[in-house]
KELUM-564876 format. One record per atom (N, C-alpha, C, O): x, y, z; residue in one letter. Coordinates in steps of 0.1 Angstrom, whole numbers, plus 5000, padded with zeros to 4 digits. Layout:
// residues N
XYZa;...
END
This chain:
// residues 268
350276888553m;351076788553m;352476838552m;352776938546m;353476768558a;354976828560a;355676798544a;355476698538a;356276888541k;356976868528k;357876768528k;358476738539k;357976698516p;358976578514p;360376648516p;360576758512p;361276578524r;362576618525r;363576558515r;363776428514r;364276638507l;365076578496l;366376648495l;366576768495l;367376538496l;368876578493l;369176558478l;369076468471l;369676688475f;370276708461f;371776708461f;372376788468f;372376618454v;374076628453v;374376658441v;373876588432v;375076758438d;375676788424d;376776908426d;376577008434d;377876888419d;378976948421d;379077068413d;380077148413d;378177088405e;377777208396e;376977308402e;375777298402e;377677428407p;376877538413p;375677568407p;374677578413p;375677588394s;374577648386s;373377568387s;372277618389s;373577428384i;372577328385i;371977298398i;370777278401i;372977298408r;372577278422r;371577408427r;370577388433r;372077528423t;371277638428t;369877628420t;368877618427t;369777638406t;368777648399t;367577518404t;366477548408t;368177408404l;367177278408l;366577298421l;365377288423l;367477338430t;367077358445t;365977448445t;364977418452t;366077568439q;364877648439q;363577608435q;362477618440q;364077538420i;362677488414i;361877378424i;360677378427i;362677288428l;362277198438l;361577238452l;360677178457l;362177358456q;361577428467q;360177488464q;359177478471q;360277538451a;358777598447a;357977498444a;356777518444a;358377378441e;357377248441e;357077208453e;356177128453e;357477248462g;356977188476g;357677098483g;357277038493g;359077088479f;359977008486f;360877078496f;361277188494f;361277008507q;362277088518q;363777028511q;364076908512q;364577108505v;365577078499v;367077098507v;367277208512v;367877008508t;369177008513t;370076978500t;369876878492t;370977078499s;371877048487s;373277038491s;373677118500s;374176938484c;375376918488c;376076918476c;375476878466c;377476958477a;378376978466a;379576848462a;380176818452a;379576798475t;380576668475t;380076548480t;378976558485t;380776438479v;380476328487v;380376318501v;379476268508v;381476378505p;381676388520p;380476468526p;380076438537p;380076568520e;378976648525e;377676578526e;376976568536e;377476498514a;376276428513a;376176318524a;375176308531a;377176248526i;377376158538i;376976198550i;376276128558i;377576328552e;377576378565e;375976408567e;375376378577e;375376468556a;373976498557a;373076378559a;372176378567a;373476268551i;372876138553i;372876088568i;371776048573i;373976098574n;373976068587n;373476148599n;373376108611n;372976268594k;372476388604k;370976388603k;370276398613k;370476388590e;369276438585e;368376328582e;369076228578e;367076308583k;366176208576k;365576278563k;365176398563k;365676178552f;365076238540f;364076128536f;363976018542f;363276158525d;362276108518d;362876068504d;362675958500d;363676168497v;364076148485v;365676188482v;366176288488v;366376118474l;367676148470l;367776158457l;367576058449l;368176288452i;368776298438i;370276318438i;370776418443i;370976228431s;372376258430s;372976258417s;372676158410s;373676358413d;374476338399d;375376208400d;375976158410d;375376158388l;376276028386l;377876058388l;378575968392l;378276178386n;379576218388n;379676328395n;379576438390n;379876318408v;380076408415v;381476418421v;381876348429v;382276538413g;383676538413g;384476418404g;385376458396g;384076298407e;384576178400e;383576088394e;382476078400e;383976038383p;383175938377p;382475838387p;383175778395p;381175808386g;380575718395g;380575738411g;380275648418g;380875868415d;380875918428d;379375918432d;379175888444d;378075938422g;376875928427g;376475778434g;375575758442g;377075678429f;376875548434f;377275538448f;376775468456f;378275608450t;378775598466t;377775668475t;377375608485t;377275788471v;376275858477v;374875748479v;374475718491v;374375698466v;373575588469v;373775488479v;372875458488v;374975438477s;375175308487s;375175348500s;374675278509s;375775488502a;375575538518a;374075538523a;373675488533a;373175588513m;371775618516m;371175498518m;370575488529m;371275398509r;370775268512r;370975188526r;370175118531r;372175208530r;372475168544r;372275248555r;372375198566r;371975358554v;371675418566v;370175468565v;369675498576v;369575478556q;368275528553q;367575438540q;367275488530q;367275308543p;366975228531p;365675238525p;365375178515p;364775348532n;363375378528n;363275488515n;362475498506n;364475548518v;364575678508v;364575628493v;365075528489v;363675728486i;363675698471i;364875758464i;365075868466i;365475688457t;366775718452t;366575748435t;365975678428t;367175868431f;367275908417f;368675918413f;369375968421f;369175878401i;370675918397i;370576018385i;370075988374i;370976128386l;370876228375l;372176218367l;373276238372l;371876198353t;372876178345t;372876228331t;371876248325t;373976258325g;374076328311g;374176238302g;374176268291g;374276098305y;374075998294y;372675938293y;372075888302y;372275948280p;370975898277p;370675738275p;369675678275p;371975678275d;371875528274d;372175478288d;372675368289d;371875528299f;372275498312f;371275388315f;371475298323f;370075378308e;369075268314e;369675118313e;369175028320e;370675098304s;371374968305s;372274948316s;372574828319s;372675048322v;373575038335v;372575048347v;372874998358v;371475108345l;370475118357l;369774968359l;369374938371l;369774898349k;369074768351k;369874678360k;369374588367k;371174698359a;372274618368a;372274658381a;372774588390a;371774778384i;371774828397i;370374878403i;370374968411i;369274808397r;367974858400r;367574818415r;366674868421r;368474728420s;367974718434s;368274808444s;367774808455s;369374898439q;369775028446q;369275168443q;369175248452q;368775188428v;368375308423v;366975298421v;366675198415v;365975378423d;364675368419d;364275418406d;363375368400d;365075528402d;364875578387d;365975668385d;366775698394d;365975708372y;367175818367y;366675928360y;365675918353y;367276038361i;366776158354i;367876188345i;369076178349i;367676228333t;368576258322t;368776418321t;367876498318t;370076448324k;370476608318k;370176648304k;370276558295k;369776748301p;369176858309p;367876818315p;367076758307p;367376838328a;366276758335a;365076838328a;365176958325a;363876758326d;362676818322d;361976828335d;361376728340d;361876948341v;361376968354v;360176908357v;359976848368v;359076908348r;357676848351r;357876728352r;357376658361r;358676668341n;358776508344n;359476448356n;359276338361n;360376548360m;361276488372m;360176518385m;360176428393m;359476618386v;358776648396v;357576528394v;357076488405v;357176488385e;356176388384e;356676258389e;355976178396e;357876228384a;358676078388a;358676088403a;358275988409a;359076188410i;359276188423i;358076178430i;358076078438i;356976248428r;355776228435r;355276088432r;354876018442r;355176038418k;354875898417k;355475808426k;354775738433k;356775818428h;357475728438h;357175748452h;356975658460h;357075858454l;356375888469l;355075838473l;354775798484l;354175838461e;352675798464e;352675648463e;351775598470e;353475578457n;353675438455n;354875378458n;355475308449n;355375398471p;356975348474p;356975198473p;356075128478p;358175148466k;358475008466k;358874958479k;359375038487k;358674818482p;359374758493p;360674788498p;361574818490p;360974788511v;362374838515v;363174778507v;363074658505v;364274858502h;365374788496h;366274708505h;366774768515h;366474578503i;367674528508i;368974538504i;369374488493i;369774598511p;371274648507p;371974528502p;371674408506p;372774548492m;373774438488m;374474418498m;374574498508m;375174298498p;376174248506p;377374308503p;377774308491p;378074368514v;379174458512v;380574368513v;380674268520v;381474408505k;382674328504k;383974428510k;383874548509k;384874368515r;386074448517r;386774458503r;386574388494r;387774558502v;388574588490v;389374458485v;389474428473v;389874398496s;390674278493s;389774198485s;390174168474s;388574148489e;387874068483e;387374108469e;387274028460e;387274218467v;386774268452v;388074258445v;388074228433v;389274268450l;390574248442l;390874118437l;391474088426l;390374018449r;390673908446r;389773838434r;390173768424r;388273878436e;387573828425e;387873898411e;387573838401e;388473998411n;388774078399n;390274068395n;390774148387n;390973968399k;392273948396k;392873948383k;393974008380k;392173878377k;392373858360k;392173978352k;392974008343k;391074048356q;390674178350q;391774278351q;392174358342q;392274268365v;393274378369v;394474368360v;395074468355v;394974238359v;396274198352v;396074248338v;396974298331v;394874218334e;394774248318e;394774388316e;395474428307e;394074478322a;393974588322a;395374668327a;395674778321a;396274618335w;397374678337w;398274628324w;399174708321w;398174538318l;398874488308l;398774578297l;399674618290l;397574608295k;396974708285k;397574848285k;397974898275k;397674898297l;398275028299l;399775018297l;400375108292l;400474918302v;401874898299v;402474898287v;403474958284v;401574828279t;402074818265t;401574928256t;401874928244t;400775018263a;400475148255a;401875258257a;402175348249a;402475218268e;403675318271e;404875278264e;405475168267e;405375378254k;406275348245k;407675298251k;408475218245k;408075358265d;409275318268d;409175188275d;410175118277d;408075148280l;407875008286l;407774918274l;408374818275l;406974938264a;406774858253a;407974828245a;408074728238a;408874928246a;410274918238a;411074788245a;411874728238a;410874758257i;411374638265i;410774508258i;409574468263i;411274438249k;410674318244k;410474188255k;411474138260k;409274158257l;409174048266l;407873978262l;406974038255l;407873868266s;406473778264s;405573818273s;405873878283s;404273788271k;403373858281k;403373778292k;402773838301k;403773658296s;403973598308s;405073668315s;404973698327s;406373688308d;407473758315d;407173898319d;407773948329d;406173968312r;405774108315r;404974108329r;405174198337r;404074008330i;403073998340i;403373918352i;402673908362i;404673848350d;404573728361d;404673768376d;404473678384d;404973888378h;404973938394h;403473988397h;403073958408h;402574048389i;401574108391i;400474018401i;399974058412i;400173898394p;399373818404p;399873808420p;399273808430p;401173798419l;401873768433l;401673898442l;401573888455l;401774038435v;401474158443v;400074158445v;399674218455v;399174108437l;397574118441l;397474028453l;396674058462l;398173918453d;397973808464d;398373878477d;397773878488d;399373938476s;400074018489s;399074118493s;398674128504s;398474198483i;397574308489i;396374248495i;395874288505i;395974138488s;394674068494s;394974008508s;394073968515s;396073988511q;396473918523q;396774038534q;396474008546q;397174148531h;397374258540h;396174348539h;395974418549h;395374358530g;394374468527g;393474458539g;392874568541g;393074378546e;391974378556e;392374408570e;391574408579e;393774428573d;394474468585d;395374598584d;395874638574d;395574668594q;396574758596q;397874688590q;398274578593q;398474768580f;399574718573f;400774738583f;401074858587f;401474638586d;402674648595d;403974568587d;404874508594d;404074578575g;405174528568g;404974408560g;404174318563g;405574388551l;405574258543l;406274148549l;407474148554l;405374028548d;406073898553d;407273848546d;407673908536d;407873748550q;408973688541q;408673658528q;409373688519q;407573598526v;407273558514v;407073688504v;407673688494v;406273788508g;406273918502g;407373978497g;407574008486g;408573988509m;409874038507m;410473968494m;410874028484m;410373848496k;411173738487k;410673768473k;411473778464k;409373778470n;408773798459n;408973928451n;408973928439n;409174028459a;409374168457a;410874178452a;411174228441a;411874108460a;413174098457a;413474038443a;414274088436a;412773928440q;413073858427q;412473928416q;412973918405q;411374008419h;410974108408h;411874218405h;411974268393h;412474258413g;413374378410g;414674318406g;415374398399g;415274188407a;416374128402a;416074088389a;416974098381a;414974048384l;414273998372l;414274128363l;414874128352l;413674238368r;413574378358r;415074398355r;415374438344r;416074388365f;417374428363f;417874358350f;418374418341f;417574208350d;418274128340d;417474168327d;417974138316d;416374208327q;415474238317q;415674358309q;415074388299q;416774428317g;416974578312g;416174708314g;416174808308g;415374668325y;414674788329y;415374908337y;416474878342y;415075008337a;415575138345a;414675158358a;413475138358a;415175188367i;414475208380i;413075308378i;412075308385i;413375398369p;412075468366p;410875398358p;409675428359p;411375308352q;410375218345q;409675108354q;408575068352q;410375058365i;409774998375i;408775068383i;407775018388i;409075188385v;408275278394v;407075318384v;405975368388v;407175318372q;406075358362q;405075238363q;403875258363q;405675118362e;404775008362e;403974998376e;402774948376e;404475038387a;403875018399a;402975128400a;401875108405a;403075258395r;402275368393r;400975318386r;399875328392r;400975278374l;399975198366l;399175098372l;398075088369l;399875008381l;399074908388l;398174988399l;397174938402l;398575088403q;397875148414q;396675218407q;395675218413q;396875268394r;395975328388r;394575228385r;393375258385r;395175108382v;394175018376v;393374958388v;392174928387v;394074948399i;393474908413i;392275018416i;391074998417i;392775138417s;391775248418s;390475238408s;389375268412s;390775198396n;389775218387n;388675098389n;387475108388n;389474988392t;388574868395t;387774888407t;386574838407t;388174958418l;387374978431l;386275098425l;385075078426l;386675188420q;385575278414q;384575218408q;383375258409q;384775108399s;383475068391s;382874938400s;381974868395s;383474918413h;382574828421h;382074888434h;381774818443h;382075028435l;381575088447l;380375048452l;380275048465l;379475008445l;378174958450l;378274848460l;377674838471l;379374768456v;379474638465v;380474648478v;380574558487v;381274768478i;382274778488i;381974828500i;381174918500i;382474788512d;382174838525d;382674968525d;383874968526d;381975078523i;382475228523i;382875258535i;383675358536i;382475198548s;382975238560s;384675178562s;385275218572s;385175098553m;386375038554m;387075088543m;388375068542m;386575148534l;387375188521l;388475268525l;389575228520l;388575368531i;389875438534i;390875358539i;391975338533i;390675308552p;391675228557p;391975118548p;393175078550p;391475058540d;391674948531d;392575008521d;393574938518d;392375138515m;393175188506m;394475218510m;395475198503m;394475268524v;395675318530v;396675178533v;397875188532v;396075068535a;396874938537a;397374898523a;398474848521a;396574908514i;397074878499i;398074948495i;398974898489i;398075108497g;399175198494g;400475158499g;401575158492g;400375138514e;401575088521e;402174988514e;403374998510e;401274878513c;401874738508c;402474758494c;403574698492c;401974828485l;402574848471l;403774938473l;404774918465l;403875028481a;405075098483a;406175018488a;407275018483a;405874938499s;406774818506s;407374748495s;408574728495s;406474698484q;407074598475q;407974658465q;408874608460q;407474808464l;408374868454l;409674888458l;410674868451l;409674938470e;410974978478e;411774828480e;412974828478e;411374728482e;412174608483e;412574578469e;413774548469e;411874588455s;412174538444s;413174628440s;414174568434s;413274768441i;414374858439i;415674818447i;416774828441i;415474788458r;416674758467r;417374638461r;418574628460r;416574528457a;417274418450a;417874448439a;418874388436a;417274558431y;417674578418y;419074638418y;419974628409y;419174718429q;420374798429q;421474708436q;422474768439q;421474568439l;422474498447l;423374438436l;424374368439l;
END
């Protein structure tokens, strides 16, 4: 019988080397990768029977990106997540349609191999990939959560919190910013429209009246970009990975243009 083909993804060299050798000794043909781009390249070039991916390959949750890519390219592959969190089972229930099982670090080799062979002998029906969404749609659906997360970060910054504002005055522009991102986020960004420029200019003028310094306006924008990135990271399984990079580029350009227009109005 042909050896089962297994893709193992982990950014820790010692674990990657040790487990690869063990799995090969157990009769698996193993391809190991250290990064998400390497794993995606392997998924597109080779055929596999099993995927084992660390939950955090470089960045938290990167393993979900690998699982998502495998599900779309090779939906029959049996997928495992390798995690150091014993309570991961509660999370796993929410993504059971994408992940077959999980392995807790430090891995018990015997149990791991038995689990892999059990799934190979009794494969489940082909997974139906989750419907994918563009980044702009994910942000629209989570606009309220983005605003609240941004406000929490802002009020934790001493120099920003020192400017006493009501909640509504502090966040008044954020929903408009997110609406503008959603509008521009699905196409190549070619500049703000008149409404976007007007909103950004009004924000800059308002922050001037409220006593902000320019570095504080920039700081707020930087915190918003962080929250957007964190939000997308937590929704990777439903995002159209093939459009993630161009969508993020468009978002970055849109945010930068809004910030430039706000600062320009601030200086008038």
